[in-house]
C-alpha positions in Angstrom: 19.8 148.4 227.9 20.0 144.9 226.4 23.2 142.8 226.8 23.2 139.5 224.9 25.8 136.9 225.4 26.4 134.1 222.8 25.9 130.7 224.3 26.7 128.8 221.1 29.2 125.9 221.3 32.3 127.9 220.3 31.6 130.7 222.8 30.5 128.3 225.4 34.0 126.6 225.1 35.6 130.0 225.4 33.9 130.9 228.7 30.5 132.3 228.0 29.1 130.7 231.2 31.7 132.5 233.3 30.9 135.8 231.6 27.2 135.4 232.2 27.7 134.6 235.9 30.0 137.6 236.4 27.7 139.9 234.5 24.8 138.7 236.6 26.8 139.4 239.8 27.8 142.9 238.6 24.3 143.9 237.6 23.0 142.9 241.1 25.9 144.5 242.9 25.2 147.8 241.1 21.4 147.5 241.6 20.8 147.7 237.8 18.2 144.9 237.5 15.7 147.4 236.2 18.0 148.9 233.7 20.0 146.0 232.3 18.4 143.0 230.6 20.8 140.1 230.2 20.0 137.6 227.5 21.5 134.5 225.9 21.6 133.8 222.2 22.9 131.1 220.0 25.6 131.7 217.4 26.1 135.3 216.3 28.4 134.2 213.4 31.6 135.7 214.9 32.9 132.5 216.4 36.6 133.2 215.8 36.5 136.4 217.9 35.8 134.8 221.2 32.7 135.1 223.3 30.4 137.4 221.4 28.5 139.9 223.5 26.3 142.6 222.2 25.2 145.8 224.0 22.1 147.3 222.4 23.1 145.6 219.1 26.8 146.6 219.1 29.1 143.6 218.9 32.0 143.0 221.3 34.4 140.1 221.8 35.1 139.2 225.3 37.3 136.9 227.4 36.2 135.9 230.9 39.0 137.8 232.5 37.9 141.1 230.7 34.3 141.0 232.1 34.7 143.5 234.8 36.5 146.1 232.6 33.9 145.5 229.9 31.0 146.0 232.4 32.6 149.3 233.7 33.2 150.7 230.3 30.4 149.4 228.1 27.5 149.1 230.6 28.2 151.5 233.4 29.8 154.0 231.0 26.6 154.0 228.8 24.2 154.3 231.7 26.4 157.0 233.3 
């Protein structure tokens, strides 16, 4: 599974660094290093929607405080 987090200037200002750090922690805590590939990318063109995160090409908008719920639903839920 590929999870890509936008690190463009707008998403960076909205907390992409925090989201990346939390996702890295969650991947490690769940021993998913072999199953989840975390990537950064520059602008995905959806700046107004917050931090843009894609999971296998599907776009989501995320706030740092929603990262754990997002991980449980969109990452663990798909690997289930």
